[in-house]
N, C-alpha and C positions, 0 to 999 in steps of 0.2 A: 267429291267432297266440297262443301261450301267454303268460300274464301275466309269466312270469319270463324270457322271451327277452331277450337283449341285442341292441341295435341299433347299427349302424354306418353312417353316411353315408346318401346318397340314391341310389336307382336312377336310371336314365336318365329315367324318367317322373315322378321326384320321389316315388316310392313308398318308404316305409320298408321296408327288407329285413332280416329276421332274420339276425344274424351267422351262426348255425348253418347257414344255407343257402349261405353263401359260404366258410366255413372248411373245411379238410379235415385229415385226419391228426390230429396231437396238438398243433396250434397252439393257444395259450392265448387265452382271452377276456380282456377288460380286467380283470375281477375276478380271474382266475387270475394275470394278470401282477402285479396289485397284491399278491396274497398271496405270490407268489414273491419279489418285490422286498422286501417287508417281512421275509420270512424271512432273506434274504441280509443285509439291514441288521442284523438281530438277531445273526446269526452274526459279522459283522464287528465289531460293538460288543463282543461277548463276547471275541473274539480280541484286540482292542485293549485291552480292560480287563485281560486276563491279561498281555498283553505289556507293558502300562504298568506293572504291578506289578513285573515282572522288570526292566524298564528302569530303573524308579525305584530298585530295589535296587542295581543296578550303577552307573548313571549319574546317579542322583537328584541333585536340584539343591542349591542353596546351603546355607549353614551353618545357616539357620533352618528349612529345609524338612524334609519327612518323610524325605529321603535322607541325613540326618546324625544322628549321635548327639549327645548333650549331655554336656559335661564331659570330664574327663581319663581316664576309663576305670578299670578295675580289673585286678588280677593282673599277670602278666608274660608277654609274647609276644615271642620272639626272631624277628626278620624279617631277610631279606637284601635289600639293595639291590645289584644287580649293575652292573658297569661298563657304561655305555652305556644304562642304563635311562632312559626318559623319565618325566616326571611322571605320565603316564597308566599307564605300566608299573608304577611304584611304587604308584600307587593300586590297580591291579588286584591286586598282591601283598597289599596291606593288607586289601582286601576278602576275598580268599581265606583269609587268616590270621585273619579275625575282628577286625581292629583298627578299621577304619572301616566305616561302613555302605554307602558308595557311592564309586565312582571320582570322580563329579562333585563330591561334597563335598570330597574331598581336592584335586582339581585346582583347584577354585575357591579353596580356602584357600591353596594354594601360590601361585596367581596374585596373591592379595591380600597376600602376605608379600614384603617387599622382598628377602629372601634365599631365597625359595622355590625358586630354580633352583640353589642351592648345595649341595643334598644330595649327599653323597659315597657311593661304593660302600662296603660293609661290612656288618657285623651290628649290629643295634640292639635294645636291650631296650625294648619299647613296652608298651602295655596293651590289653586287650580293650575294645571298644566305646568308643573315643575319638572325639571330634569331629574333623572334618578339620583344623581349625585347631590343636587340641592335638597331633595327630600330626605336623603340619609343624613345630611348635615343638620337639617332642622330638627329631625327626630332625636338627634343627640344633643340638642340645645335646650337647657333647662327652661328657658323663657318660653319655649313652645308648648310646655305642659299646661293644659287647661286646669288651673288650680281651683279646686272646689273641695276644701277640707276644713273640718272643724274638730276641736277637742273639747269634750265636756270633762272637767276635772272631777275627781271623786269628791262627794260631799256637796255638789252644786244643787241649790234649790231650783225647783221648776220655774220660779219667777225669773231666773236669769238665763234659762236655757234658750228661749227664742232669740234673744239678742246675740248670743254666742253663735247659734246656727246661722242667723242672718248675716253676720259679719263674714263668716267663712264661705257661704254659698250664694249670697245675694237674694235669697228668698225673703220677701217682706215679713217683718215681725208680725204684722196683723194676720197674715195667712197662717203662720205657725201657731199663733194664739187661737185662731179659729179651729185649727186641726186638733189642738190639745183639748178644746172644748167639746170634741166629739170622740170620746174614748172608744166607742163601739167600733170605730174604723181603724184603730191603731194596732190590732193584733195582741191586745193585752191577755195575759193568762186569766182563766176564769176566776182564780182565787184572788186576783187583784181587786175584785169588787168595784171596778170602775175607777180605781185610783190610778192616775197617770204618774203622779209624784212617786219617785222611788223605782219606777220601772223603765225609765229612759236611761239605759245603762251608760255609765261614764266611760268613754273611750274616745279614740280618734277615728273619724269616719271620712272616707273618700266618697264623694257624691258625684255620680255621673251627671253630665249636663242634661237639663230638662226634668230633673227629679222634682216632684211636687213636695209641698210641705208635709202632707200626709205620708208620702212614701219615705221621707227622711225619718219621721217619727217611727214608722214601721220598721225601719232598719235598726233603730235603737231598741225597740221592744224585742226584736228578733235576737239582738245581741244579748239582752237580758235573759232570754230563754236559753241561750247557750250557757251562760253563767249558772243559771238555775240547774241545768242538766249536769254541769261539771261538779257542782256541789251536792247534787242529789237533794235538792231543796225540799221537795214534797215528803220524801221518806224521812229526812232528817228532822223536819218540823214535827212529824208525827211522833218520832222518838222522844222529842222534848215536850210532847203533849201540847203543842202550839199549832196554829194554822200557818201556812206559808206566808200569808200577809203579815202575821205577827212577827215572824222571824225577820222578814225584810224590814219591818218597822224597827225592831231592835238593832238590826244591822245599820240602819240609817243613824241611830243614836251613837253606836259604836264608832261609826265613820268620823263623826265630829268630835267625840270625846277622847279618842285615842291619840296620844302624842306620837306613837309609832306603831308600825304593824305588829311588833312583838307584844305591845300592850293589849291588843284587841281581845284575845281570849280571856285575859284577867278582867278587863272592863266588862265583857259579857258575863263573867261569873258574878261580878258585883251586882249587875242589874237582875240576874236570875235569882240571886240570894235575896235581894230586896223584894222581888215579886213574891217569893215564897214566904217572906216574913210579913207581907202585907204593908210594906213601906212604900212611900212614893219613890219613883225612880230618881228624882232629883237632878235632872239634866238642865243646866242653864241654857243649852242650845235650843231645847224644845220650848222653853219659856220665851226665848227671844223670838221664836217662830210665831208665837201667838200675838206678838205686838203688845205684850204685857197685859193680855186679857186673862185675868185670873179665872174666869168662868170657862175658858177653853179647856177641853180635855187634853190639849197639848201642854198645859201648865203642869208639868210633872213635879213641881214643888207642892202643889195643892192636891192634885188628884192621884189616886193610886191606880195600878194596872198599866197596861200597854196602851199608848195612844191609838186612835182609830186607823192610822196609816202612817207611812213613811213621811219624813219631812225634808229629805234630801235624796241624792242619788248615791247609794252605797256601792262600792266596788267589790271585786271578787274577794279581796282579803277580809273585808268587813263581813261579807256573807259567810265566809268560812268560819270566822270567829264566832258569829252568832250561832252557828250550828255546832261548833266544837269548843265550848267554853272550857277554861282551865278549871282544875279542881281547887278547892279552897273555901274558906269561910269569910272571905272579904265582903265588907259592906260599904267601904269608903275608899276613895283614892284621891290623891292630890299630886299634880305634876309640879315638881320643884324646879326652879330655874337651873340649879347646878346638878342635882342628883338624878333628875328624871322622875318618872312616876313611881310613887310609893302606894302600896295597897295595905290597908289595915282593917281590923275587925270591929273596933269600938269607936264610939263617938269621941271619947277623950283623946284617943290616938289621932283621930281626924283633926280635932281642934289644935293639937300640938303641931301637926303637919302644916296646917293653915298658917299658924304663927311663924313657923320656920320659912314658909313660902314668902310671906310678907317681908321677913327680915332679909331675904335674898333679893327683894325687889320685884317679886311676882305676886300673883293672886290679888291683883288690883290694889297693891299697897299704896 
């Protein structure tokens, strides 16, 4: 037998038998197996080492470990926390944006903070290379919220809308005016007939960073569409034998003429009764909108019928009132300083109410 032969076991007669005499094909010797196993172990160690680096980068451990930065970071990084995000989701966003070193560091810091579960959706101004604890603290600090919000009050004329939006968002007024001048890009309903006035719904809007003037206005027309669906505007207008645009126009008048939400349906009834009687609507607010131009169709003291479009931004309550007027034969109303709004049927009653209003210090007395 050769000196380098490997041996395995005993033969039937107790004779040592060379392994090569009983192995066949490519089956490995013990030495071969040891070599292969060793190679596999080395490969696995290498994979685990590489994987460990990646895992440490994403899920690396506690605040003092290699998976965390030290300090409050530098620069400015705007990040978004989305509605429904878990702590892990937020941590993943922060790692992707270069704010924290690992998801694990952030999750651990959030768990250690009594308010760690109170982080709200929104945009936040953070820093690059922050510790997990610093990131959690800043996300819970109101001053870190990137504020971009504006509120359009009900009854606001379009002439004032750009300035309100600009103050809240920083978008230049000129850009907003240019966007308003291009109605085709704003997502208006077809029945708006190109009228932007009346379709920029009055509400509070949160605007993400980088939103353009056109996109802001599209948010507002989309919000109008929600209100129109909620009130079933198209079907309701047809039931009144009016177009949706006419209903929105009536709603814009109701918005300014009503002293309270409860008055809206009765104010609507007054205007519908006047239309049916062929009387001018007689709204002082539409007259003011014309700039005292008696030739304007918005001069509802001179002209009969519904003006060609809204003259302010009616809210949900005014739209509801326009679609669901009260019953009654009212043709006039006066809002008294003490008693509130009174609704009457005759001109003589109306004059008496005006005199009472003046005696109480109202009605431009």
